[in-house]
N, C-alpha and C positions, 0 to 999 in steps of 0.2 A: 425711535427704538421700539416703541410699542408695536409697530407694524411687524418687526422682526419676531418679537415674542409671540404675537398672534399667529404668525405663519408657522412657527415652531410647534405651537399647540395644535394647529390644524394638521400639520404633518403627523404628529403623534396620534391624533384622532384617526386620521386616514389609515395609518399603519395598523392601528388596533382593529379597524373595520376590515381591512384586508385579511388580517390574521383570522378574524372570526369567520369570514366568508370561506376562506381556505379550509379551515377546520370543519365547517359545516359541509363543504363539498366533499371532503375526504370521508366524513362520516356517512354521507348519503351514498357514496360509492361503495363503502364497506357494507352498508345495509343491503344494497342491491346485490352485491356478490353473495352475501349470506343467503338472501332470498332465493337466488338462482341455484345455489348449492343445495339448499333444502328441497327445492322443487325437483331436483334431479337425484337426490339422495347421495350427494358427494360429501366427502370430508376433506380436511386439510391433508391427510395422508394420501388421498387419491391425487391431489395436485402435486405433492412432493415426490411421489413414487417414481415418475420418469427421471427426475434429476438424480435421485439416489441410484437408480439402475445404471445411468450413464457413468456415474462415479465408480460404480462397482464393476464396470466393464461389461455390462449386460445391455442387450437390446431392449427396446420398450416392451417387448413381449416376454421378457425375463430370460431368454436364452442367451448363452454366452456369445460374445463377439469372436469371430475367427481372426487369427493373425493374417495380415496381408503378406503375400509372398514377395520376396525381394525381386526387383526387376533389373537392378544394376549391382555389380559386385566387382571388387578389385582383387589383386593378387594377395593382399594382406588380410583378406577376409572381411573387409568393410562392405556393408550392404546398404542399399537404399531402395525403398519400395516405389519410388517415383512420386510420392505424395509429399506435399509441403516443400519447404525450402531445400535446395540442394545442400548436402552436407559439405563440410570444409574439405574433406579428402577429395571429393569429386570436383568441387570448384577449383581447387589447386591443380588437379590433373587437367581439367579443361583449359585453364589459363596457361598450362605448359604446352598446349598444342594437341592434346589427345581429343578424341571425339567421343561423344556420349555413347555411340554405338559400340565403341571398344569395350564398354563395361556391361553391355546387355547380357542377361543370363540366358 
C-alpha cells in the first residue's frame, strides 16, 4: 500500500509542476505580447477595434458594409442573396421539382 501512496504523492507533485510551468509559459507569452505592443505603440483598443467594427456592421476601415442584392426571389417576396445555406422556402421549391434558375432575379 505504501507504493500506492507514494505514487499518489508523485502524481500530485507532477501536477503541481505542470501547473507552475503552464503558468510561467502563459506569463512569458503575455510579457512578450506587451513588449511587442509597446514597441509598435499599440493598445488593447487597437486590437479590439476590428472585432467591434464587425459587430457594428462596419468594414475594417470604418466604412459601412453594403447590403448584398438578392439573386433569387419567389412570388411571395422571399429573397436569397445566394450566400450561406439555402432558405427553407427555396429548398422546399427545389424538392417540389422547380429549378434554381426559376427564381433568378
